[in-house]
C-alpha positions, 0 to 999 in steps of 0.5 A: 329454689325455696328453703323452708324452715319447718317446726317439727312440733307444730309441723308449720312453716317457720320461715321461707327463703330463696336459695342463692344462685351459683353466681351469688355464691361466687360474688360472696366468696370473692368478697370473702377472699378480698377481706382475707387480706386485711383480716389475716394481717391483723395480729392474733391479739387484735383478732381475738378481741372480736371473739370476746364481743361475739360471746357478749352478743350471744349472751345478750340474745340467748333467748332469741337464739334458743327459741330459733333453735327449738322452732327449727329442729325441735331441741328442748328449750333448756338444751337450746339455751345450753347450746348458746351458752356453750358457744359463748364459752368457746368464744371466751376460750379462744379470745383468751388463748388463741394468741398464745397458741399461735405464737411462733415455736422456737426450735433448737437446731444448729442454725442461727435460728429455727422456728415454726410459724402458723399462717392462715390459708384463706377461705375455709368452707364449712358444711354443717349439720342441723342437730346443734345448729349454733354449736357445730358452726361456732366450733368450726368457725371460731378457731379457723377465724382466730387463726386468720382465715375467713369462713363461708358456710353451707348450713343444713337446709332445715335450719336456714334462720339459725344460719343467718342469725349466726352471720348476724352475731359476728356482724353485731360483734363488730367483725369486718363484713365477709369474715364470716358469710352464710350461703343458703344453698343445696348440697349440689351447689356446695359440691360445685363450690369445692370442685371449682376450687373457690375455697382453700379448705373444707370442714364437714360434719355429717354422715359417713356417706356424704363425708366420703363424697366430699373427702374424695372431691377435696382430696383429689384437689389437694385441699385441707380437710376436716371430717367429723362424721358419725358415731356408734359410741359404746357405753361399757358398764363393768361388774364393779361400776356404780350402777345407779350413777351409770344409769343416770348418765346413760339416759342423759347421754342417749336421750340428750337432743332426743338422741340426735347426737353423733357422740350420744351413747348408742350401744350399752355393753354391760357385763353379765353380772350386772346387766339385770341391775343396769337395765332395771336402773336404766328403765327407772330413769327412762320413766322419768323423762317428760316428752312433749312441747320443746318450748315447755321448760319441763320437756326432756324429749322433743320431736325428731327434727324431720318427719322422714327420720321416723321411718328410718328409726322404725326400720331399725326397730323392725330389724331388731324385732325380726332378730328376736328383740322385744323393745320396751317403749315409753311415753305417750303417743302424740297426735301432732309433731314428729315424735318417736317415743324413747325405746329400750332394746334389752338383750340386743345382739351385734347382728342387729342394725341398732347395734352396728349403724348410727341410730340418730334417735331415742333408741337404746340397745343393751348388749350383754358381754361375758367379761371386760375383754368381750366388752372391748371386742364388741365396742371395737366391732363397728366401723365407727370410732368417735367416743366411748364411755367406761364405767368402773370403780377401779380407775386403773382398770378403766384406764387400761381398757381405755387404751384398747378402745379405738376411738377419738375420745374416752370418758371414764365414769362420765359422759362424752361431750365436746369441750373447747379445751380438748381436741375433738374428732374420731378414727376409722369412719368417724372422721379425719382431723380434730376440732377445738383445743390448740389442735383444732386451731391449727387444722387450717394453717400453713405450719411453716418452718423457717431456718435462719443461717448467717 
């Protein structure tokens, strides 16, 4: 089978690769397992030195990697550079902190000595998405490898060049071969790898449906698992919010990466006293967005990553119109490329699909709530619980509401964004487990208790 990388702006094929056979995957994973012995025997301090060099490689080649991202999935080039810079920051963070995080924890008990130690598990399998093709892989693999594991990944089929370049980053940084490996395979082969118990843990980022299947399979085999799934993040604007600032961040949060982000603000829940002002400010910000060639430095909105995604977005809008919505569409039509113009859905209602499914594209529904209690009720009304944003000048009020929001992350007067220093993940059907911080570092380790008596 051929794996093709298609440019969503030009609609031309970038690169074509042969997929790996199951036998080739077996060989690669066996090599990874053989490498695990030596890699895991290094001290944490020795391992972390490699990640400093990985950060250097990323910065030295930032233009090359950014261009690959943009050509493969259409992200505006400025945002692609930002993604590479963030990966380098991640490497720096764990190079500086991982050894301290992994130190034995002494616990005072009646015994002569009691402590907790953190030991790597082995080969960890990452199944990664296309929307942040470098960042998603790095935020999974760097903590796992710092802990002493080795990693193999199955990347999304539309970003094979990104997958291969990531492998090269680690090799150029001097990592031993097979500490990190890329498998060019389809989803069926990925499931077979798990089913055959070829790996010791699984990390998946993607849709709820696929995550459910992988979770069922890995759980049945008692494999450690991290799932980072979808989101339908609420963006709550209260009556005492700074409306102009909230609208500026709202547009950035919704339309970054052309709206193709699990932690994008996807439902704008605004109290009735300020909803008219918010929509007016939001529309003014939307009108400033530049749509077009993602390689253009001025572009804010590029094409959607795949042509078939446009149909699903159109179905969501059709459903909203059927239920009374009158969408406002911005920007010019494009004759080439997989474009979907930014769309505002004022007076949206919770029975519309745009408000209760994960919309992966530049559509922004605004729901009116009578007060903060109804805003929280609406925010918690979906099956998702990844992130949330609350806007209010009264910080105590906002923090009280934050405790009532069922999500893994709440940003007050700011934007939800992953940060190496903070744990990232969701509740409900948004996922299981955490990435990043010292919490993510310890997802794929044996947390071993040792008690010593005389």
